[in-house]
C-alpha positions in Angstrom: -3.9 2.4 57.3 -1.7 3.6 54.1 -1.4 7.3 53.7 -3.2 6.9 50.3 -6.3 5.3 51.9 -6.4 8.0 54.6 -6.4 10.6 51.8 -9.2 8.8 49.7 -11.2 8.6 53.0 -10.8 12.1 53.8 -11.6 13.4 50.2 -14.9 11.0 50.7 -16.1 12.7 53.9 -15.2 16.1 52.8 -17.2 15.3 49.5 -20.2 14.2 51.8 -20.0 16.6 54.5 -23.1 18.5 55.8 -23.4 21.7 53.9 -22.5 24.8 56.0 -25.7 26.8 57.5 -25.7 30.3 58.1 -27.7 31.5 60.6 -29.1 34.9 59.8 -30.6 37.0 62.5 -33.2 39.1 60.4 -35.5 42.1 61.2 -39.2 41.5 61.0 -39.8 43.5 58.0 -37.7 40.7 55.9 -40.3 38.1 57.0 -41.7 37.7 53.5 -38.6 37.9 51.6 -36.7 35.1 53.5 -37.9 32.3 51.4 -37.1 33.7 48.1 -33.9 35.1 49.4 -32.9 31.8 50.9 -34.0 29.9 47.7 -31.9 32.1 45.3 -28.7 32.2 47.5 -28.9 28.4 48.0 -29.4 28.0 44.1 -26.2 29.8 43.4 -24.4 28.4 46.7 -25.6 24.6 46.8 -23.0 24.1 49.5 -24.7 26.6 51.9 -28.0 26.7 53.6 -30.1 29.3 55.5 -31.6 29.3 58.8 -33.4 32.7 59.7 -34.1 33.8 63.2 -36.4 36.8 63.0 -37.3 39.2 65.6 -37.1 43.1 66.4 -33.8 44.8 65.3 -33.4 45.9 68.6 -33.9 42.4 70.5 -31.5 40.7 67.7 -29.0 43.9 68.4 -29.1 42.9 72.3 -28.7 39.3 71.9 -25.6 39.7 69.5 -24.3 42.0 72.2 -24.7 39.1 74.6 -22.9 36.4 72.4 -25.7 35.1 70.4 -24.2 32.6 67.8 -25.2 34.1 64.6 -23.5 34.4 61.5 -24.9 37.4 60.1 -27.2 40.5 61.3 -29.9 42.2 58.9 -31.3 45.1 60.9 -34.1 47.1 59.7 -32.4 50.0 61.8 -28.5 51.1 60.5 -27.6 52.6 63.9 -27.8 48.8 65.6 -25.2 47.7 63.2 -23.3 50.6 63.5 -23.2 50.4 67.2 -22.1 46.7 67.3 -19.5 47.1 64.7 -17.9 50.0 66.8 -18.0 47.4 69.6 -16.4 44.8 67.6 -19.5 42.5 67.8 -19.8 42.9 64.1 -17.0 42.7 61.7 -16.6 46.6 60.6 -15.3 45.8 57.4 -18.4 43.8 56.4 -20.8 46.0 57.2 -23.3 46.9 54.1 -26.4 49.1 53.4 -28.5 46.5 51.3 -32.1 48.3 51.2 -34.4 51.2 52.2 -37.6 50.2 53.9 -40.9 51.9 53.1 -43.9 52.5 55.4 -47.5 51.6 54.3 -51.0 51.7 56.0 -53.9 49.3 55.5 -57.4 50.1 56.6 -59.9 47.6 57.8 -62.3 48.0 55.0 -59.4 47.7 52.4 -59.9 50.8 50.7 -57.7 53.9 50.1 -58.5 56.8 52.6 -56.5 60.3 53.6 -54.4 59.7 56.7 -56.8 62.3 58.2 -59.2 59.9 58.6 -57.3 58.3 61.4 -59.1 61.0 63.4 -62.8 59.8 62.7 -64.6 58.2 65.4 -65.0 55.0 63.3 -61.3 54.4 63.8 -61.1 53.0 67.2 -57.7 52.2 67.3 -54.5 52.2 65.1 -51.5 49.6 65.2 -48.0 51.0 65.1 -44.8 49.3 65.8 -43.2 50.2 69.0 -40.6 53.2 68.3 -38.2 52.0 70.8 -37.7 48.7 69.1 -38.4 49.3 65.4 -37.4 52.2 63.1 -40.9 51.8 61.2 -42.4 53.0 64.6 -40.2 56.2 64.4 -41.3 56.5 60.8 -45.0 56.1 61.5 -44.6 58.7 64.4 -42.9 61.1 62.0 -45.6 60.7 59.0 -48.5 61.3 61.6 -46.9 64.3 62.9 -46.2 65.6 59.3 -49.9 65.0 58.3 -50.5 67.2 61.6 -52.6 64.4 63.2 -50.3 63.1 65.9 -51.9 64.5 69.1 -55.5 63.5 67.9 -54.5 59.8 67.0 -52.1 59.2 69.7 -54.7 57.9 72.3 -55.8 55.4 69.8 -52.6 53.7 69.1 -51.6 50.0 70.0 -48.2 49.2 69.8 -46.8 45.9 68.7 -43.3 44.5 69.3 -42.2 44.5 65.6 -43.6 45.0 62.4 -44.9 41.5 61.9 -46.6 41.6 65.2 -48.1 45.1 64.6 -49.7 43.6 61.6 -51.0 40.4 63.6 -52.8 43.0 65.8 -54.6 44.4 62.8 -55.2 40.9 61.2 -56.8 39.6 64.7 -59.1 42.3 64.5 -58.0 44.3 67.1 -57.3 47.6 65.1 -59.0 49.5 62.4 -55.7 50.6 60.6 -52.1 49.5 60.6 -49.0 51.7 59.7 -46.3 49.0 59.3 -43.4 47.7 56.9 -44.9 48.1 53.5 -43.0 44.8 52.7 -45.5 42.9 54.8 -48.4 44.6 53.0 -48.0 43.7 49.4 -51.1 42.5 47.7 -53.3 43.6 50.5 -54.6 46.6 49.0 -52.3 49.1 51.2 -51.2 52.3 50.5 -47.4 53.5 50.5 -46.8 56.4 52.8 -44.7 58.9 50.7 -41.0 58.5 51.6 -40.6 62.4 52.5 -42.9 62.2 55.2 -40.6 60.4 57.3 -36.6 59.7 57.8 -35.3 57.1 55.4 -35.2 53.6 57.1 -31.7 52.4 55.9 -31.2 48.9 56.4 -27.5 47.6 57.2 -26.3 43.9 57.7 -22.9 42.7 58.7 -21.2 39.4 59.7 -21.3 38.7 63.6 -17.7 38.5 64.9 -16.5 35.1 65.6 -18.8 33.5 62.8 -17.3 30.3 61.9 -18.7 30.8 58.3 -17.4 34.0 57.6 -16.5 33.2 53.9 -20.2 32.1 53.2 -21.5 35.1 55.4 -19.4 37.3 53.0 -20.7 35.7 49.8 -24.5 36.0 51.4 -24.0 39.9 51.8 -22.3 40.1 48.2 -25.7 38.6 47.1 -27.6 40.9 49.2 -26.3 43.8 47.3 -26.3 42.4 44.1 -28.3 39.7 42.8 -31.0 39.8 45.6 -31.7 43.5 44.7 -34.6 42.6 42.3 -36.3 40.5 45.3 -36.3 43.5 47.5 -37.8 45.8 44.8 -40.5 43.1 44.5 -41.5 43.4 48.2 -41.5 47.2 48.2 -37.9 48.1 49.3 -36.1 51.2 47.7 -32.4 50.7 46.7 -29.6 52.3 48.5 -27.2 54.1 46.1 -24.7 52.9 46.2 -25.8 49.5 47.9 -22.3 48.7 48.9 -20.0 49.1 52.0 -20.5 52.7 53.5 
């Protein structure tokens, strides 16, 4: 085979190669954002595709520590990314803060209520994310303590593994109220919990060490802290200032 023909064939196969696929391990509070984020990124970068793996941040963190072949980790808990970066499981220079999560509450009757009503007899059970796995669970407990009702409500609590499963507990009729990520409650007549009632839920992301798609992953993180910010705002997230590498 001549050198020129070999070159032409190489160019042909390169032009027709399958697009790179970024596998993104994403916290469950990003569930409703996955489609619009992927569509916007793929429109800007047509040679790349997004594949999501969604779970509790703690579980994804453990998987990455054990060598799971993800390209990017988007955690709802900043500490998980920081810990993985310290162990070089996440590329330290890639870490970005991309959003701040908000906590919301939804009641069985779809009407607004004072948080104090969680103490009432008509509220038999309340769904919260597990604080050992999800920062929204920590925030929910902090909010209930701030309201002075934690001791009265704690016996009613049913825990979900992550924010999405917590909402599913409520939607299946097993609880009378749910405190979970406000991003999952958009369009559901929910109430936002005041941000000052709990610690900020700073969300971080980074490139998994050894990713074969590091260049595309870097582009995605730049997109996340730039062009994607209006998408985050639409789903109830607050901006992180500055939304750049810490």
